[in-house]
Structure formats: C-alpha cells, structure tokens
Residue frames as qw, qx, qy, qz and C-alpha x, y, z in Angstrom:
[[0.300, 0.454, -0.285, 0.789, -3.41, 4.70, 0.78],
 [0.470, -0.611, -0.570, 0.285, -3.79, 5.34, 4.53],
 [0.010, 0.890, 0.042, 0.453, -4.27, 8.89, 5.73],
 [0.504, 0.108, -0.502, 0.695, -1.49, 10.11, 7.97],
 [0.343, -0.788, -0.509, 0.053, -3.22, 11.38, 11.12],
 [0.458, -0.474, -0.074, 0.748, -0.45, 13.94, 11.60],
 [0.106, -0.018, 0.388, 0.915, -1.47, 15.81, 8.46],
 [0.242, 0.654, 0.628, -0.347, -4.81, 17.61, 8.70],
 [0.389, 0.865, 0.286, 0.136, -6.04, 20.44, 6.47],
 [0.581, -0.354, 0.152, 0.717, -2.92, 22.24, 5.28],
 [0.293, 0.939, 0.121, -0.132, -2.63, 25.70, 3.80],
 [0.726, -0.047, 0.263, 0.633, 0.28, 26.28, 1.39],
 [0.127, 0.941, -0.033, -0.311, 1.61, 29.78, 0.62],
 [0.009, 0.665, -0.654, -0.362, 4.03, 29.98, -2.32],
 [0.806, 0.094, 0.570, -0.130, 2.35, 26.93, -3.82],
 [0.726, 0.686, 0.049, -0.002, 3.41, 27.83, -7.35],
 [0.093, -0.833, 0.542, 0.065, 7.09, 28.03, -6.34],
 [0.537, 0.410, -0.735, -0.065, 9.69, 25.38, -7.07],
 [0.079, -0.135, 0.882, -0.445, 9.29, 23.89, -3.60],
 [0.604, 0.211, 0.366, -0.676, 5.47, 23.99, -3.93],
 [0.608, 0.397, -0.529, -0.439, 5.83, 22.16, -7.24],
 [0.453, 0.137, -0.875, 0.103, 6.94, 19.11, -5.29],
 [0.140, -0.068, 0.683, -0.714, 5.14, 19.85, -2.01],
 [0.636, 0.055, 0.032, -0.769, 1.54, 19.75, -3.20],
 [0.793, 0.097, -0.530, -0.285, 1.55, 16.15, -4.54],
 [0.340, 0.151, -0.814, 0.446, 3.43, 14.96, -1.42],
 [0.301, -0.027, 0.502, -0.810, 0.74, 16.37, 0.84],
 [0.750, 0.115, -0.187, -0.625, -2.04, 14.86, -1.34],
 [0.662, 0.185, -0.725, -0.031, -0.33, 11.47, -1.34],
 [0.218, 0.047, -0.794, 0.565, -0.24, 11.56, 2.46],
 [0.205, -0.560, -0.802, -0.046, -3.97, 12.18, 2.67],
 [0.124, -0.402, -0.306, 0.854, -3.92, 15.88, 3.67],
 [0.282, 0.836, 0.467, 0.061, -6.66, 18.23, 2.49],
 [0.497, -0.137, 0.140, 0.845, -4.56, 20.81, 0.66],
 [0.168, 0.933, 0.301, -0.102, -5.50, 24.47, 0.22],
 [0.616, -0.015, 0.203, 0.761, -3.01, 26.20, -2.07],
 [0.034, 0.855, 0.210, -0.474, -2.81, 29.95, -2.43],
 [0.500, 0.204, 0.440, 0.717, -2.32, 31.78, -5.78],
 [0.040, 0.394, 0.045, -0.917, -2.73, 35.37, -6.95],
 [0.408, 0.161, -0.489, -0.754, -4.63, 34.13, -9.99],
 [0.828, 0.001, 0.213, -0.519, -7.65, 31.88, -10.41],
 [0.174, 0.329, -0.914, -0.162, -6.84, 28.17, -10.69],
 [0.812, -0.138, -0.291, -0.487, -9.14, 25.20, -11.05],
 [0.671, -0.432, 0.557, -0.230, -9.14, 22.46, -8.43],
 [0.809, 0.389, -0.424, -0.121, -7.13, 19.47, -9.62],
 [0.644, 0.224, -0.663, 0.309, -5.21, 16.48, -8.28],
 [0.617, -0.497, -0.558, 0.247, -6.72, 16.85, -4.83],
 [0.339, -0.182, -0.199, 0.901, -5.60, 20.49, -4.36],
 [0.057, 0.872, 0.486, 0.018, -8.09, 23.34, -3.80],
 [0.426, 0.195, 0.039, 0.883, -6.68, 26.63, -5.07],
 [0.152, -0.829, -0.433, 0.318, -7.53, 29.82, -3.23],
 [0.386, 0.696, 0.100, 0.598, -7.11, 33.29, -4.68],
 [0.406, -0.913, -0.003, -0.028, -5.03, 35.62, -2.55],
 [0.677, 0.376, -0.331, 0.539, -1.56, 36.22, -1.24],
 [0.571, -0.544, -0.332, 0.518, 0.42, 37.48, 1.72],
 [0.010, -0.092, -0.774, 0.627, -0.30, 39.66, 3.57],
 [0.445, -0.106, -0.265, -0.849, -3.74, 40.05, 1.90],
 [0.652, -0.002, 0.559, -0.512, -6.90, 38.31, 2.99],
 [0.142, -0.045, 0.928, 0.341, -7.85, 35.07, 1.20],
 [0.489, -0.019, -0.361, -0.794, -10.92, 34.41, -0.92],
 [0.731, -0.189, -0.633, -0.173, -11.90, 31.49, 1.33],
 [0.612, -0.662, 0.244, -0.358, -12.51, 30.79, 5.01],
 [0.649, 0.337, -0.657, 0.187, -9.52, 28.86, 6.29],
 [0.468, -0.609, 0.369, -0.524, -10.47, 28.59, 9.92],
 [0.973, -0.151, 0.085, -0.154, -10.30, 24.80, 9.82],
 [0.673, 0.540, -0.455, 0.221, -6.63, 24.55, 8.79],
 [0.834, -0.542, 0.005, 0.105, -4.30, 22.79, 11.17],
 [0.678, -0.318, 0.284, 0.598, -0.98, 23.41, 9.45],
 [0.371, 0.911, -0.045, -0.173, 0.71, 25.98, 7.19],
 [0.745, -0.081, 0.321, 0.580, 3.59, 25.45, 4.82],
 [0.204, 0.954, 0.090, -0.202, 4.91, 28.73, 3.49],
 [0.727, 0.047, 0.272, 0.628, 7.53, 29.45, 0.82],
 [0.196, 0.823, 0.218, 0.487, 6.87, 33.19, 0.64],
 [0.137, 0.571, -0.338, 0.736, 7.94, 36.20, 2.66],
 [0.474, -0.298, -0.752, 0.348, 8.05, 35.32, 6.33],
 [0.029, -0.130, -0.318, 0.939, 7.41, 38.88, 7.55],
 [0.471, -0.074, -0.318, -0.820, 4.17, 38.98, 5.47],
 [0.605, -0.217, -0.760, -0.095, 3.21, 35.56, 6.86],
 [0.308, -0.212, -0.637, 0.674, 3.79, 36.79, 10.43],
 [0.196, 0.056, 0.066, -0.977, 1.65, 39.89, 9.79],
 [0.575, -0.122, -0.547, -0.596, -1.13, 37.75, 8.34],
 [0.549, -0.215, -0.788, 0.178, -1.06, 35.25, 11.20],
 [0.147, -0.092, -0.502, 0.847, -1.19, 38.03, 13.76],
 [0.382, 0.129, 0.123, -0.907, -4.59, 39.14, 12.53],
 [0.536, -0.017, -0.704, -0.466, -6.08, 35.93, 11.20],
 [0.681, -0.274, 0.416, -0.537, -8.53, 33.77, 13.10],
 [0.637, 0.294, -0.700, -0.129, -7.15, 30.24, 12.98],
 [0.665, -0.496, 0.352, -0.434, -8.43, 28.33, 16.05],
 [0.994, -0.007, 0.107, -0.024, -7.31, 24.88, 14.70],
 [0.536, 0.718, -0.388, 0.219, -3.80, 25.94, 13.68],
 [0.807, -0.569, 0.148, 0.064, -1.10, 23.96, 15.47],
 [0.730, -0.215, 0.380, 0.525, 1.93, 23.89, 13.14],
 [0.380, 0.907, -0.062, -0.169, 3.74, 26.35, 10.84],
 [0.737, -0.177, 0.379, 0.531, 6.76, 25.47, 8.65],
 [0.356, 0.922, 0.010, -0.149, 8.31, 28.21, 6.52],
 [0.807, 0.169, 0.105, 0.556, 11.43, 28.53, 4.35],
 [0.134, -0.914, 0.143, 0.355, 14.00, 31.28, 4.76],
 [0.732, 0.622, -0.199, 0.192, 17.44, 31.18, 3.08],
 [0.798, -0.274, -0.066, 0.533, 21.06, 30.57, 4.04],
 [0.314, 0.610, 0.067, 0.724, 21.57, 34.10, 2.63],
 [0.491, -0.839, -0.135, -0.191, 20.55, 35.18, 6.12],
 [0.716, -0.585, 0.208, 0.318, 24.07, 34.20, 7.10],
 [0.730, 0.121, 0.336, 0.582, 26.14, 34.08, 3.89],
 [0.278, 0.684, 0.247, 0.627, 25.32, 37.69, 2.92],
 [0.467, -0.810, -0.266, 0.234, 25.77, 39.23, 6.38],
 [0.415, -0.660, 0.241, 0.578, 29.21, 40.52, 5.42],
 [0.626, 0.532, 0.438, 0.367, 28.67, 41.03, 1.70],
 [0.328, -0.175, 0.110, 0.922, 30.50, 43.96, 0.05],
 [0.127, -0.394, -0.512, -0.753, 27.12, 44.97, -1.38],
 [0.209, -0.070, 0.460, -0.860, 24.92, 47.02, 0.95],
 [0.698, -0.019, -0.211, -0.684, 21.69, 45.69, -0.59],
 [0.731, 0.008, -0.682, -0.021, 22.77, 42.10, 0.13],
 [0.201, 0.056, -0.694, 0.689, 23.67, 42.93, 3.76],
 [0.444, -0.034, 0.186, -0.876, 20.22, 44.52, 4.07],
 [0.755, 0.000, -0.491, -0.435, 18.65, 41.35, 2.65],
 [0.533, 0.024, -0.786, 0.313, 20.39, 39.18, 5.22],
 [0.052, -0.014, 0.527, -0.848, 19.16, 41.49, 7.97],
 [0.603, -0.010, -0.102, -0.791, 15.56, 41.39, 6.65],
 [0.707, 0.011, -0.685, -0.175, 15.63, 37.61, 6.55],
 [0.369, -0.022, -0.761, 0.533, 16.79, 37.33, 10.13],
 [0.242, 0.015, 0.324, -0.915, 14.24, 39.89, 11.27],
 [0.676, -0.002, -0.340, -0.654, 11.48, 38.06, 9.42],
 [0.596, -0.023, -0.795, 0.114, 12.47, 34.76, 11.04],
 [0.128, -0.047, -0.641, 0.755, 12.29, 36.42, 14.45],
 [0.441, 0.011, 0.033, -0.897, 8.90, 38.03, 13.66],
 [0.710, -0.047, -0.575, -0.404, 7.42, 34.65, 12.60],
 [0.489, -0.052, -0.788, 0.371, 8.73, 32.95, 15.71],
 [0.055, 0.001, 0.450, -0.891, 7.38, 35.69, 17.92],
 [0.584, -0.021, -0.087, -0.807, 3.84, 35.63, 16.56],
 [0.715, -0.034, -0.675, -0.177, 3.71, 31.79, 16.56],
 [0.338, -0.026, -0.740, 0.581, 4.87, 31.76, 20.15],
 [0.274, -0.018, 0.261, -0.926, 2.17, 34.31, 21.03],
 [0.716, 0.017, -0.273, -0.643, -0.47, 32.14, 19.38],
 [0.667, -0.287, 0.651, -0.221, 0.80, 28.93, 20.96],
 [0.872, 0.466, -0.016, -0.145, 1.59, 27.47, 17.52],
 [0.739, -0.338, 0.427, 0.396, 4.66, 25.29, 16.94],
 [0.481, 0.848, -0.131, -0.178, 6.97, 26.63, 14.24],
 [0.749, -0.218, 0.408, 0.474, 9.99, 25.54, 12.25],
 [0.352, 0.867, -0.193, -0.295, 12.05, 27.59, 9.77],
 [0.873, 0.064, 0.330, 0.354, 14.17, 25.87, 7.15],
 [0.023, 0.852, -0.300, -0.429, 17.20, 27.72, 5.67],
 [0.895, 0.311, 0.268, 0.175, 18.03, 26.20, 2.25],
 [0.362, -0.419, 0.445, 0.704, 21.22, 26.70, 0.31],
 [0.265, 0.344, -0.463, -0.773, 21.03, 27.13, -3.49],
 [0.650, 0.239, 0.627, -0.357, 17.82, 25.45, -4.68],
 [0.261, 0.331, -0.659, -0.623, 17.44, 23.58, -7.98],
 [0.248, 0.050, 0.966, -0.057, 15.38, 20.79, -9.53],
 [0.374, 0.612, 0.658, -0.229, 12.18, 22.25, -10.98],
 [0.405, 0.383, 0.429, 0.711, 13.53, 24.59, -13.66],
 [0.124, -0.900, -0.352, -0.224, 12.32, 27.65, -11.72],
 [0.581, -0.599, -0.074, 0.546, 15.42, 28.86, -9.89],
 [0.276, 0.961, 0.010, -0.004, 17.14, 32.07, -10.82],
 [0.329, -0.746, 0.540, 0.212, 20.70, 30.83, -10.65],
 [0.422, -0.214, 0.826, 0.307, 21.55, 27.52, -12.31],
 [0.545, 0.533, 0.648, -0.008, 18.51, 27.26, -14.63],
 [0.325, 0.912, -0.009, -0.249, 19.11, 30.55, -16.45],
 [0.177, -0.660, 0.666, 0.300, 22.75, 29.54, -16.90],
 [0.500, 0.042, 0.852, 0.147, 21.74, 26.16, -18.33],
 [0.504, 0.701, 0.494, -0.102, 19.13, 27.58, -20.66],
 [0.169, 0.899, -0.246, -0.321, 21.46, 30.25, -21.97],
 [0.269, -0.456, 0.796, 0.294, 24.07, 27.56, -22.74],
 [0.529, 0.312, 0.787, 0.057, 21.48, 25.40, -24.48],
 [0.413, 0.851, 0.258, -0.197, 20.43, 28.40, -26.60],
 [0.163, 0.901, -0.357, -0.183, 23.96, 29.61, -27.50],
 [0.967, 0.141, -0.153, 0.147, 25.81, 26.28, -27.34],
 [0.387, 0.514, -0.451, 0.619, 28.48, 28.06, -25.26],
 [0.691, -0.641, -0.333, 0.022, 28.96, 27.44, -21.58],
 [0.124, 0.752, -0.387, 0.519, 30.93, 30.00, -19.61],
 [0.820, -0.306, -0.431, 0.220, 32.82, 28.28, -16.76],
 [0.128, -0.881, 0.236, -0.389, 33.68, 30.84, -14.07],
 [0.457, 0.245, -0.734, 0.438, 36.52, 30.01, -11.71],
 [0.593, -0.574, 0.043, -0.562, 35.45, 29.22, -8.16],
 [0.375, 0.230, -0.834, 0.331, 37.20, 27.54, -5.22],
 [0.414, -0.197, 0.458, -0.761, 34.39, 28.09, -2.78],
 [0.068, 0.122, 0.989, -0.041, 32.31, 25.08, -1.76],
 [0.509, -0.053, -0.185, -0.839, 28.71, 24.75, -2.88],
 [0.161, 0.085, 0.944, -0.275, 25.92, 22.53, -1.58],
 [0.426, -0.040, -0.350, -0.833, 22.97, 22.73, -3.98],
 [0.302, 0.123, 0.855, -0.404, 19.78, 21.25, -2.53],
 [0.107, -0.265, -0.789, -0.544, 16.99, 19.71, -4.63],
 [0.396, -0.228, 0.058, -0.887, 13.61, 21.35, -4.14],
 [0.783, -0.215, -0.493, -0.313, 12.01, 17.93, -3.61],
 [0.587, -0.059, -0.635, 0.499, 14.33, 17.32, -0.65],
 [0.073, -0.122, 0.314, -0.939, 13.21, 20.59, 0.91],
 [0.648, -0.214, -0.249, -0.688, 9.58, 19.53, 0.39],
 [0.755, -0.150, -0.634, 0.076, 10.40, 16.26, 2.16],
 [0.326, 0.021, -0.539, 0.776, 11.91, 18.21, 5.05],
 [0.355, -0.205, 0.044, -0.911, 8.73, 20.30, 5.29],
 [0.776, -0.228, -0.459, -0.367, 6.62, 17.14, 5.56],
 [0.652, -0.081, -0.622, 0.426, 8.92, 15.82, 8.29],
 [0.086, 0.114, -0.361, 0.922, 8.74, 19.14, 10.15],
 [0.559, -0.262, -0.170, -0.768, 4.91, 19.08, 9.98],
 [0.842, -0.191, -0.470, -0.185, 4.90, 15.58, 11.47],
 [0.719, -0.085, -0.490, 0.484, 7.76, 15.62, 14.00],
 [0.361, -0.918, -0.160, -0.043, 7.63, 17.63, 17.21],
 [0.749, -0.314, 0.032, 0.582, 11.44, 17.49, 17.50],
 [0.439, 0.299, 0.242, 0.812, 11.87, 20.33, 14.98],
 [0.160, -0.881, -0.411, -0.173, 9.53, 22.72, 16.73],
 [0.341, -0.924, 0.025, 0.170, 11.08, 26.08, 17.67],
 [0.660, -0.328, 0.414, 0.534, 14.13, 25.54, 15.50],
 [0.441, 0.802, -0.239, -0.324, 15.81, 27.28, 12.53],
 [0.821, -0.147, 0.522, 0.179, 17.29, 24.39, 10.57],
 [0.143, 0.620, -0.549, -0.541, 19.83, 24.74, 7.73],
 [0.837, 0.223, 0.498, -0.041, 19.30, 22.43, 4.78],
 [0.175, 0.664, -0.559, -0.464, 21.85, 21.85, 2.01],
 [0.854, 0.283, -0.356, -0.252, 22.31, 19.08, -0.48],
 [0.931, -0.335, 0.145, 0.023, 24.01, 15.83, 0.41],
 [0.812, 0.135, 0.120, 0.555, 27.28, 16.77, -1.25],
 [0.121, -0.908, 0.094, 0.389, 29.75, 19.64, -1.04],
 [0.743, 0.292, 0.322, 0.509, 31.58, 20.47, -4.26],
 [0.264, -0.334, 0.085, 0.901, 33.51, 23.44, -5.53],
 [0.400, 0.675, 0.148, -0.602, 31.69, 26.16, -7.49],
 [0.237, 0.508, -0.655, -0.507, 33.74, 25.16, -10.58],
 [0.079, 0.020, 0.995, 0.054, 32.66, 21.50, -10.18],
 [0.353, 0.515, 0.615, -0.481, 29.01, 22.59, -9.82],
 [0.397, 0.665, -0.163, -0.611, 29.12, 24.52, -13.07],
 [0.144, 0.364, -0.853, -0.347, 30.87, 21.63, -14.86],
 [0.208, 0.214, 0.944, -0.141, 28.16, 19.17, -13.74],
 [0.435, 0.632, 0.310, -0.562, 25.43, 21.50, -15.00],
 [0.320, 0.595, -0.505, -0.537, 27.18, 21.56, -18.37],
 [0.007, 0.173, -0.973, -0.151, 27.46, 17.79, -18.51],
 [0.319, 0.337, 0.798, -0.386, 23.76, 17.49, -17.76],
 [0.382, 0.519, -0.054, -0.763, 22.60, 19.48, -20.77],
 [0.780, 0.317, 0.536, -0.066, 20.86, 17.71, -23.65],
 [0.605, 0.789, -0.012, 0.107, 22.93, 19.58, -26.26],
 [0.769, -0.014, -0.051, 0.637, 26.65, 19.88, -26.87],
 [0.060, -0.998, -0.031, -0.008, 28.16, 23.12, -25.67],
 [0.617, 0.475, -0.303, 0.550, 31.61, 24.67, -25.98],
 [0.610, -0.673, -0.262, 0.326, 33.21, 25.15, -22.55],
 [0.342, 0.702, -0.097, 0.617, 34.77, 28.59, -22.19],
 [0.596, -0.429, -0.421, 0.533, 36.73, 29.09, -18.97],
 [0.013, -0.953, -0.121, -0.278, 36.37, 32.62, -17.66],
 [0.554, 0.293, -0.406, 0.665, 39.81, 34.09, -16.67],
 [0.446, -0.564, -0.504, 0.478, 40.17, 35.35, -13.10],
 [0.193, -0.169, 0.043, 0.966, 41.18, 38.79, -14.34],
 [0.229, -0.344, -0.533, -0.738, 37.84, 39.02, -16.18],
 [0.489, -0.589, -0.642, 0.041, 35.99, 38.11, -12.96],
 [0.407, -0.410, -0.277, 0.768, 37.93, 40.80, -11.09],
 [0.028, 0.023, 0.264, 0.964, 37.04, 43.38, -13.66],
 [0.344, -0.438, -0.656, -0.509, 33.40, 42.33, -13.77],
 [0.416, -0.508, -0.634, 0.409, 33.12, 42.79, -9.99],
 [0.111, -0.135, -0.065, 0.983, 33.17, 46.54, -10.67],
 [0.338, -0.304, -0.520, -0.723, 29.65, 46.19, -12.09],
 [0.413, -0.274, 0.443, -0.747, 27.07, 46.67, -9.29],
 [0.869, 0.001, -0.057, -0.492, 24.84, 43.76, -10.38],
 [0.871, 0.216, -0.433, 0.089, 27.75, 41.29, -10.50],
 [0.061, 0.636, -0.586, 0.499, 29.84, 42.42, -7.53],
 [0.656, -0.365, 0.456, -0.478, 28.03, 40.34, -4.93],
 [0.978, 0.134, 0.076, -0.142, 27.69, 37.02, -6.84],
 [0.705, 0.559, -0.347, 0.265, 31.22, 37.16, -8.21],
 [0.110, -0.673, 0.552, -0.479, 32.73, 38.06, -4.82],
 [0.757, -0.295, 0.454, -0.365, 31.36, 34.74, -3.44],
 [0.820, 0.393, -0.394, -0.130, 32.93, 32.46, -6.05],
 [0.492, 0.335, -0.703, 0.390, 35.73, 31.63, -3.59],
 [0.369, -0.316, 0.498, -0.718, 33.46, 31.71, -0.53],
 [0.116, -0.143, -0.982, 0.029, 31.96, 28.52, 0.96],
 [0.521, -0.109, 0.000, -0.846, 28.17, 28.64, 0.72],
 [0.453, -0.022, -0.891, -0.026, 27.24, 25.54, 2.61],
 [0.630, -0.486, 0.048, -0.604, 24.99, 24.26, 5.36],
 [0.038, -0.266, 0.912, -0.308, 25.51, 21.97, 8.30],
 [0.641, -0.156, -0.517, -0.546, 22.89, 19.20, 7.93],
 [0.216, 0.072, -0.878, 0.422, 23.51, 17.73, 11.38],
 [0.331, 0.160, 0.519, -0.771, 20.32, 19.19, 12.90],
 [0.638, 0.241, -0.310, -0.662, 18.34, 18.30, 9.76],
 [0.584, 0.130, -0.797, -0.082, 19.35, 14.70, 10.04],
 [0.136, 0.004, -0.815, 0.564, 19.02, 14.52, 13.84],
 [0.323, 0.218, 0.421, -0.819, 15.68, 16.28, 14.21],
 [0.660, 0.395, -0.017, -0.639, 13.91, 15.47, 10.95],
 [0.681, -0.058, 0.713, 0.157, 15.76, 12.33, 9.69],
 [0.622, 0.768, 0.097, -0.118, 16.16, 13.95, 6.27],
 [0.585, -0.374, 0.499, 0.518, 19.25, 13.07, 4.19],
 [0.498, 0.757, -0.030, -0.422, 19.30, 15.11, 0.93],
 [0.888, 0.318, 0.221, 0.247, 20.71, 13.72, -2.30],
 [0.482, -0.360, 0.303, 0.739, 24.02, 14.70, -3.85],
 [0.321, 0.705, -0.076, -0.627, 24.19, 17.08, -6.82],
 [0.375, -0.002, 0.826, 0.421, 23.60, 14.95, -9.92],
 [0.427, 0.515, 0.126, -0.732, 21.55, 17.16, -12.28],
 [0.443, 0.220, 0.784, 0.375, 19.94, 15.87, -15.46],
 [0.087, 0.180, 0.444, 0.873, 18.43, 17.58, -18.49],
 [0.264, -0.631, -0.648, -0.336, 14.82, 17.56, -17.29],
 [0.417, -0.574, -0.426, 0.562, 15.74, 19.59, -14.22],
 [0.156, -0.235, 0.134, 0.950, 16.17, 22.67, -16.40],
 [0.212, -0.302, -0.635, -0.679, 12.66, 22.31, -17.86],
 [0.260, -0.036, 0.502, -0.824, 9.91, 23.87, -15.68],
 [0.724, 0.061, -0.201, -0.657, 7.24, 21.84, -17.55],
 [0.374, 0.182, -0.907, 0.061, 8.70, 18.53, -16.37],
 [0.723, -0.456, -0.364, -0.370, 6.31, 16.29, -14.37],
 [0.429, -0.643, 0.502, -0.388, 6.75, 15.72, -10.71],
 [0.555, 0.179, -0.810, 0.065, 8.58, 12.52, -9.78],
 [0.712, -0.546, -0.017, -0.440, 6.53, 11.05, -6.93],
 [0.094, -0.511, 0.802, -0.295, 8.26, 9.44, -4.00],
 [0.555, -0.109, -0.815, -0.127, 7.72, 5.81, -3.24],
 [0.579, -0.550, 0.150, -0.583, 5.50, 5.29, -0.18]]
C-alpha cells in the first residue's frame, strides 16, 4: 500500500459515530496517521490512536502536528475549539452538518425550526473561524443516513419490526434519498484530498430518490425475519400529528427530503449508491466492508 501524500496526520471527532465507523478504516488504508477522539478510554487498534476528550473540551494529547480534521460532531463546538487551539500544521477541515438545516426551516414545530437555525449558524461559525485561521474548509449536508445500524430513524423501525414481527407502513408521497454512511465517509476523503471542495457547503444524498412509502417497504423486505405489513391509514397519521413528538416527522411524510448531488459529483467526483438495504445494515456489530483500492 502506498501512502497518499494528501493525507497527513488526521484528527477525527465523532469517531464512534456511524460515519466514523466507516471513516477510520478508510483513513488507515490510505496511510494516514489517525487520531480518533472518544469520551471514554479506548485501546489503540487497527492503526488508530484513540484520544480521550470531546468538543469543546481540551484533549488528553498534544495534537499540534495534525494536518487535517474530519468532524461528525457539533460544528459550533468544533469552531469554538479551533478558535483557541494551537494547530500550526492544520490545513484542512471537513465537517458534517445536515440537510435539516434546510428541510426544517419551515417546520410546524418550533424546536425543529430552531434546530435548522442552529445548524446554519454553526456552519457559518465554522467557516468564519477557518477563514480567520487560513484553513480550507468543507461542510457536507447529508440526507437521512443509514448503513451501520446506529441511526435513529430506519434502524429503530427495523429492529422493532424484527422483535414484534409486525411492520407498520406509514403512507408517504414525499421523496426520500437515504445516503449510506460509507458514501459520506468516501466524500470526506475526497474533500480532504481535493481543493475544489474548499469553501463549499455540499449536499449529499443517496444515488436514488424514492417515495417514503417505497423506502419503508424496502426496509421491510431487507429484514431477516418475516413480518406482517400493516398499512397505517392516513386518518391515523392526521390524528397522531396532534402529539408533539410526532407532529414534525409525520408532517414531512408528503414532503420531499432530498439533496441535489450535482456539486458533490462535480467537485468531489462522488456518486453515492442507491437505496438497497440488507439485513446486516440494521446490526451495529457488523464488520466494516472495506473498499477496493
């Protein structure tokens, strides 16, 4: 294996996340020295050095030699940490935001509108501090993420169906574009290597747009056990929207939650896969599938 000269010592925040699950081995395979941050003690393994700490706290290790940062945690906390850290070798920062920054701007739920505003403010804060430091930055805005059994949307639905052998199928005409966590990790690698993506906020969705109803049906077909499909009547969805915790998600069933991948493809040459889930995607203990080099 030849070391990619574009990948020097790399610090990863959110390393135990679903994106980090795929990101760490990709960085190691490309010859980068990887420093991964965790709140708890972890032993060094598979070429990754784990540091104890978290944003915006100080780390348990001197990271002055790092040249790049990949972050899957809060961007405002990252910006605050960068603003006071001493990182003379840092030249590249890639962070993930969310398409919720746009899709929840006009949500009927005040807390979701506030979340969208916080995301946009955090993106701006990160860009500002990186510009002040003379560090190139890229922000990726993913749609619904799946693939490592750690998401809080499709995986809980799949596991509940496997446990009860009943799969509730809500109606939904809105388009969905689920993106595999490994494809986001690939986009991060490309952003670390390619100057074209610097200074950009880039949406990233999966390679296929399907209706919400089709998405749920494909999840059901991917399960390793037989389940009884139970269509949820629209009147039930309308009534359930009166519940505060369900009002936001249910109100978006007929809303398109998609991303335009044109900039992703043009700037980073990343072409995400379509949505074809399988049973192991709902198991967080599944091993990483390494990419061919």
